[in-house]
Steps between C-alpha positions, in 0.01 A plus 500: 500500500217741559137387563196736522214355693155668461235430769221713584500358854794435712577441857366617752179511283237239559448303186605181330716702256686674774583168685590333172737769375668545839581134497634490155733799575635316798562194286676710219734654763617133567544385153624807300864586460660740739512785256128455403246783588128465548282815458145475639235760390184477705256723694450623835265248700158544349319158482235617738387855575437391853862367552752773452867465596767744410831375391818661355457615136847349418704226665829321402598170659812365341426424130129582537357845453135574562312803388146555614281726297226701681156464359188722519269397784250229372270218598408185306281637226615456133546869433707551813710194422561634138609832631738338736655277239535781264703693753719193548525451124627860442730509786683165407537594137668838612727319747628246238558752223858461384558174706602163385404158620586141430145403589175657589285291742143606539252328729141577420148404575312773321708494173620855513815438705582237232430761233716744676769252505471427123524872413810536713663188377437612136643848571816372678539191268490280812384140541143481642382246757139529600345349816126469444264465813171534317358515144364851486328485171330178591396630850379836389227376286331345798565767754416814301155593399422399149497838323851600653636149441401490131654845439823431689563143391633572151745748652614277779553217246734718297692589810529125588612409161775761496607409860532132458637507136789715661575254780796269481377263770177477707428371840140403592409464869231258413530196277129569419623797300700293255231405238397867466857627428614198289212552269574878449881505534615148402863584443578642837691304771296459816572431868261424786655622815198525728443699808619339818530501877710769669717422799262687723240244461732196542568569857155570642347307792124451566350704772415194708402580854562862449223518248221719637179308601225529245160357473534451136787403279664789318520506115752756382529657160815720435550707184350707233127580513436546135283380211745237427450345837124526509456491883170698471360207301595216741561630868162643583303175417787266648543696825132516567449123437802422724441736784425218733877365479708767336594866512697670217773753499591682179830692508556720189368770284404559141257635252221279596508533883204731490302237301599244746393715801166574333426134431574403839277763646214418255535141608495579868832319552666568847782243504732674259758758591696697250830656590749713319826349355786436758868442476628152405593431872167585630332295224698187588379548863141497360570202288629314800194551714246434214326155471452508125656696216279616215558605141258564226504596137197648310328275252661624191637292213841678503568382861497139391865551403638665804669381804448744800826588685293471822488118457866468587516696826157359617624137438836568682319584815361143538134634567193354324449688171155590354539598127236621266686442173466298183727406202877486542491631854256231611715229333805639673348504839340172482832334382744696720314627818376244739238616766330730254142507380426642148161621381379675181538878520186697629309173585376551846352143531827340412701741710290416813544129441881544441545719810306275745684196352850635596669323787631739769856512609845507351582335167848350413614672178871455539522352138329800361718750681811332389388495129399861492743692700523855332873519560568180302252603211668837490850366492424293182320804360796716559733262322282510192481886508885507530522281189276756308725785598804307398352446153488870448862518598599255228299692229 
């Protein structure tokens, strides 16, 4: 049995796709037969231009081989990202030429890794299992300027149709995606293996007495600073209003960092610090010393369907959570995450009320962490992927 895994990001890169794929590979190693092989084609760490880490181009660990493709230097702009993906696309197609696989697995947020998987599965006559972390066509119409979006959407819809029609099975990380896909591709079998909590977040302890003395409670945001997060639309107003009780730490980078910095400067805000991305171990230390963990999505219709991966690690840490989300994410948090306050995205008035209303201190979320352990979710996922590969063997 031979499985090809396509993931633009992979450990030690800092992204939800990286953590998710690494956990799935670990689970596959446990459930596949001893003669199975897993080939991972990914990239050198590149999620943030400000966080570079060189790792071997090729590694082999037992039945798993990992090949990391170098990319041209890039930042978070659309043009740079397109160039980077094109380099990955060309390299992967060259590497797999003449190879055969039982199943091609592609995990994708921006559609094009899924499209790459579809082209390879077609060429190699393999089964295709897609793991979908975002609805690119649905999101792009909100995020891109109208002129570019109207020009590109017909092309993107053609790519989407080809990609998902070729799939043998599809996993959606958010149940909020199901209506979109069932309407367009009703005959496909769907799974819903969500993101989850990695072991690194299950054994943390609050800073307690070791926490540095602060006049104000600290609100921490960790992650991408892009148009999708819309921090420039919420943080300046929220921080200014709550300067009497709260200070804010933003750890991350992205295409809208400059816009956020400009908005903070224009508002005269002095209680927000922006720091570059850090390693996961360092990030956990920051989580442990924070008082409130903050996440936010921009006020776009497409984001009503998503479930941010950050929800899982935030909730696992037992800290109060402030979430500017709506739609399925709001429903999930209000149902599953106690000790959280949810407000409509970009609504500064509601955000202030929500933040001031959060009770300080640790929150008992043992039921949540047991339910959403990544290892358990990925083990079930791996069994399904194994079954797809075995179907190919029976053909």
